[in-house]
TORNUFI-5686 format. One record per residue (C-alpha): x, y, z; residue in three letters. Coordinates in Angstrom, 1 decimal. Layout:
BEGIN
- X;Y;Z;rest
- X;Y;Z;ALA
...
//
This chain:
BEGIN
- X;Y;Z;rest
- 27.1;-19.0;-40.8;MET
- 29.9;-17.9;-38.6;ARG
- 31.0;-14.3;-38.4;SER
- 34.7;-13.5;-38.4;SER
- 36.3;-11.8;-35.4;LEU
- 36.0;-8.6;-37.2;GLY
- 39.0;-6.3;-38.0;SER
- 40.5;-6.9;-34.5;THR
- 40.1;-8.6;-31.2;ILE
- 37.8;-6.5;-29.0;SER
- 39.7;-3.5;-27.6;PRO
- 38.0;-4.0;-24.3;LEU
- 39.6;-7.4;-24.0;PHE
- 43.0;-6.0;-25.0;PHE
- 42.8;-3.3;-22.4;VAL
- 41.9;-5.8;-19.8;GLY
- 44.9;-8.0;-20.7;VAL
- 47.1;-4.9;-20.6;LEU
- 46.0;-4.1;-17.1;PHE
- 46.3;-7.6;-15.8;VAL
- 49.8;-7.9;-17.4;SER
- 50.9;-4.6;-16.0;TRP
- 49.8;-5.1;-12.5;TYR
- 50.0;-8.9;-12.0;ALA
- 52.9;-10.0;-14.3;GLY
- 53.7;-12.5;-16.9;LEU
- 51.7;-15.6;-16.0;ARG
- 48.4;-13.9;-15.1;PRO
- 48.7;-11.7;-18.2;GLY
- 49.1;-14.8;-20.4;LEU
- 46.2;-16.5;-18.8;LEU
- 44.1;-13.4;-19.3;ALA
- 45.1;-13.3;-23.0;ALA
- 44.2;-16.9;-23.5;ILE
- 40.9;-16.5;-21.8;LEU
- 40.2;-13.3;-23.8;SER
- 41.0;-15.0;-27.1;ALA
- 38.7;-17.9;-26.3;ALA
- 36.0;-15.5;-25.1;ALA
- 36.2;-13.5;-28.3;CYS
- 35.9;-16.6;-30.4;ASP
- 32.9;-17.8;-28.5;LEU
- 31.2;-14.3;-28.5;ILE
- 31.7;-13.8;-32.2;PHE
- 30.7;-17.3;-33.2;ALA
- 27.1;-17.4;-34.3;GLN
- 26.6;-21.1;-34.4;GLU
- 26.6;-22.8;-31.0;LEU
- 29.5;-25.1;-30.6;GLY
- 31.3;-23.9;-33.7;HIS
- 34.7;-22.6;-32.6;ALA
- 36.8;-23.1;-35.7;LEU
- 38.7;-20.1;-36.8;VAL
- 39.8;-19.0;-40.3;GLY
- 43.2;-17.9;-41.4;ALA
- 42.4;-14.2;-40.8;ASP
- 41.1;-15.0;-37.3;ASP
- 44.3;-17.0;-36.5;LEU
- 46.4;-14.1;-37.6;LEU
- 44.5;-11.6;-35.4;ARG
- 44.6;-14.0;-32.5;LEU
- 48.4;-14.5;-33.0;ALA
- 48.9;-10.7;-33.1;ILE
- 46.8;-10.3;-29.9;PHE
- 48.8;-13.0;-28.1;MET
- 52.1;-11.5;-29.3;ILE
- 51.0;-8.1;-27.9;GLY
- 50.0;-9.7;-24.6;ALA
- 53.3;-11.6;-24.3;VAL
- 55.3;-8.4;-25.1;PHE
- 53.5;-6.4;-22.4;VAL
- 53.8;-9.2;-19.9;SER
- 57.5;-9.6;-20.6;SER
- 58.2;-5.9;-20.3;VAL
- 56.3;-5.8;-17.0;THR
- 58.3;-8.8;-15.7;LEU
- 61.6;-7.0;-16.7;ALA
- 60.4;-3.9;-15.0;ARG
- 59.6;-5.8;-11.7;HIS
- 63.0;-7.5;-11.9;GLN
- 64.8;-4.1;-12.5;ALA
- 63.0;-2.6;-9.5;GLU
- 64.0;-5.5;-7.3;ALA
- 67.6;-5.2;-8.4;ALA
- 67.6;-1.5;-7.7;THR
- 66.2;-2.0;-4.2;LEU
- 68.9;-4.6;-3.5;GLU
- 71.6;-2.3;-4.8;ALA
- 70.3;0.5;-2.6;GLU
- 70.4;-1.8;0.5;LYS
- 73.9;-2.8;-0.3;GLN
- 75.0;0.8;-0.8;LEU
- 73.4;1.8;2.5;THR
- 75.1;-1.0;4.4;ILE
- 78.4;-0.1;2.8;THR
- 78.1;3.6;3.7;LEU
- 77.1;2.8;7.3;LYS
- 80.1;0.5;7.7;SER
- 82.4;3.1;6.3;ILE
- 80.9;5.6;8.8;GLY
- 81.4;3.2;11.6;ASP
- 85.1;2.7;10.8;ALA
//
């Protein structure tokens, strides 16, 4: 008999995915989420080789993946905003120096 994934995906996996998403970005965060979901299914499956999931498990996995995608997307947007801010600061510095030279 196969046990369900419980009430939620392991919080340890979710925290791991959050850290990977926050520091590494979108693609590594998604990879970590996929590997975590697969690991949770394998860990909580009692029968060897039995990896089928029920409707409740699919819902929990979908919510887990949506959370990982959200965190990864927010992190990607933050990195892009920081890069745009640095570029704007460089342009402003160049403009102010050129005004001072004139």
